[in-house]
C-alpha positions as CSV (number, residue, x, y, z in Angstrom):
1,M,10.6,7.0,-12.8
2,S,10.9,7.4,-16.6
3,K,7.9,6.8,-18.8
4,S,9.5,3.8,-20.5
5,V,10.2,2.1,-17.2
6,Q,6.7,3.0,-16.0
7,S,5.2,1.5,-19.2
8,V,7.1,-1.8,-18.8
9,L,6.1,-2.0,-15.1
10,D,2.4,-1.4,-16.0
11,Q,2.6,-4.2,-18.6
12,M,4.1,-6.6,-16.1
13,L,1.4,-5.8,-13.5
14,R,-1.4,-6.1,-16.1
15,A,0.0,-9.5,-17.2
16,S,-0.2,-10.6,-13.5
17,G,-3.8,-9.5,-13.3
18,I,-3.0,-6.3,-11.3
19,R,-4.5,-3.0,-12.4
20,R,-2.6,0.1,-11.1
21,Q,-5.1,2.4,-9.4
22,R,-5.4,6.1,-9.5
23,V,-6.7,8.3,-6.7
24,D,-10.4,9.2,-6.8
25,P,-10.5,12.1,-4.4
26,R,-14.3,11.6,-3.8
27,E,-13.6,8.0,-2.5
28,T,-10.3,8.2,-0.7
29,T,-9.3,11.7,0.6
30,G,-8.5,11.5,4.2
31,R,-8.1,7.7,4.3
32,R,-4.8,6.5,5.8
33,L,-3.1,3.1,6.1
34,Q,-0.3,2.4,8.5
35,V,2.7,0.5,7.1
36,V,4.0,-1.8,9.9
37,R,7.0,-4.1,9.8
38,R,6.9,-7.4,11.6
39,S,10.0,-9.0,13.0
40,R,10.8,-11.6,15.6
41,A,13.2,-9.4,17.4
42,Q,11.2,-6.2,17.5
43,G,7.6,-7.4,17.1
44,R,5.6,-4.8,15.2
45,E,7.2,-1.5,14.3
46,L,5.3,1.4,12.7
47,I,7.3,2.5,9.6
48,G,5.1,5.1,8.0
49,E,1.8,5.9,6.5
50,L,0.1,5.7,3.1
51,S,-2.7,8.2,2.5
52,C,-4.8,9.8,-0.2
53,E,-4.5,13.6,-0.2
54,G,-6.4,15.4,-2.9
55,D,-5.6,13.7,-6.2
56,A,-2.4,11.9,-5.1
57,F,-1.2,9.0,-3.0
58,V,1.2,10.1,-0.3
59,F,3.7,8.0,1.6
60,R,5.7,9.4,4.5
61,Y,7.9,7.8,7.1
62,E,7.1,8.2,10.8
63,D,9.4,10.8,12.3
64,D,10.8,8.4,14.9
65,Y,11.3,5.4,12.6
66,A,15.0,4.5,13.0
67,G,15.1,1.3,10.9
68,P,16.2,0.8,7.3
69,P,14.2,2.5,4.6
70,I,11.9,0.5,2.2
71,S,13.8,0.2,-1.1
72,A,11.0,1.8,-3.0
73,F,11.2,4.9,-0.7
74,P,14.9,5.3,0.0
75,R,14.9,8.7,1.7
76,K,13.2,8.7,5.1
77,D,13.2,12.5,5.2
78,R,11.1,12.9,2.0
79,L,7.4,13.0,1.4
80,Y,6.5,10.8,-1.6
81,R,3.5,11.7,-3.9
82,S,2.1,9.9,-7.0
83,D,-1.1,9.9,-9.0
84,V,-0.8,6.1,-9.2
85,L,-0.2,3.6,-6.5
86,W,3.4,2.6,-6.2
87,P,4.3,-1.0,-7.2
88,F,5.4,-1.7,-3.6
89,F,1.8,-1.5,-2.6
90,E,0.2,-2.6,-5.8
91,V,1.8,-6.0,-5.8
92,R,0.3,-6.7,-2.4
93,K,-3.1,-7.1,-4.0
94,P,-3.7,-10.6,-5.4
95,P,-5.4,-10.9,-8.8
96,T,-9.1,-10.2,-8.7
97,G,-9.9,-13.3,-10.7
98,R,-9.3,-15.6,-7.7
99,K,-12.4,-16.9,-6.0
100,D,-11.2,-16.0,-2.5
101,V,-10.5,-12.5,-3.6
102,Q,-13.9,-12.2,-5.3
103,E,-15.5,-13.0,-1.9
104,V,-13.6,-10.2,-0.3
105,L,-14.5,-7.8,-3.1
106,K,-18.2,-8.3,-2.3
107,R,-17.6,-6.6,1.1
108,V,-15.1,-3.9,0.0
109,D,-15.4,-0.9,-2.3
110,S,-13.2,-2.0,-5.2
111,D,-12.8,1.7,-6.3
112,D,-11.1,2.5,-3.0
113,P,-7.4,1.4,-3.3
114,L,-6.8,1.8,0.4
115,A,-9.8,-0.3,1.4
116,L,-8.6,-3.0,-1.1
117,L,-5.1,-2.9,0.3
118,E,-6.3,-3.2,3.9
119,A,-8.6,-6.1,3.0
120,L,-6.3,-8.0,0.6
121,G,-2.8,-6.9,1.5
122,G,-2.8,-6.9,5.2
123,L,-0.7,-9.9,6.1
124,S,1.5,-12.2,4.0
125,V,3.7,-15.1,5.0
126,T,6.4,-14.0,2.5
127,N,6.3,-10.3,3.3
128,P,7.3,-8.6,6.6
129,Y,5.0,-5.6,6.0
130,E,1.5,-5.3,7.2
131,L,-1.1,-2.7,6.2
132,R,-3.9,-1.5,8.4
133,F,-6.2,1.5,8.7
134,A,-4.6,4.2,10.8
135,G,-5.9,4.3,14.3
136,E,-5.5,0.6,15.0
137,G,-2.0,1.0,16.4
138,P,1.3,-0.8,15.6
139,G,0.8,-3.5,18.2
140,G,-2.5,-4.7,16.8
141,S,-6.2,-3.8,16.9
């Protein structure tokens, strides 16, 4: 992504009350979130995994995922790395000024982007994707 596009995106997210997070290796290395797609026809299907490895966020598709790619990650055979969380994940976190979000933040380390995503971005009526800590399984906890 070009720096000018990145800058515009950052401004839009900030205007919405969303702060793009960077990886803090002391807080997040080894943490993993499963990305699961919900559908009426197929139930829950494991798509891939978001993790923190060293000083980067990493997204990878599951080897046996046969569905369409997520538009933000168009190549299923590629490993994606970034020092900031991708907008696809960032927009799943509601603004921290909301009272209900502030209640959740009392129980979650706000410096851990994966913990925030799991706590605040798990399920949405308008989004078919679900995020949960790896180990819970695609069919539920």
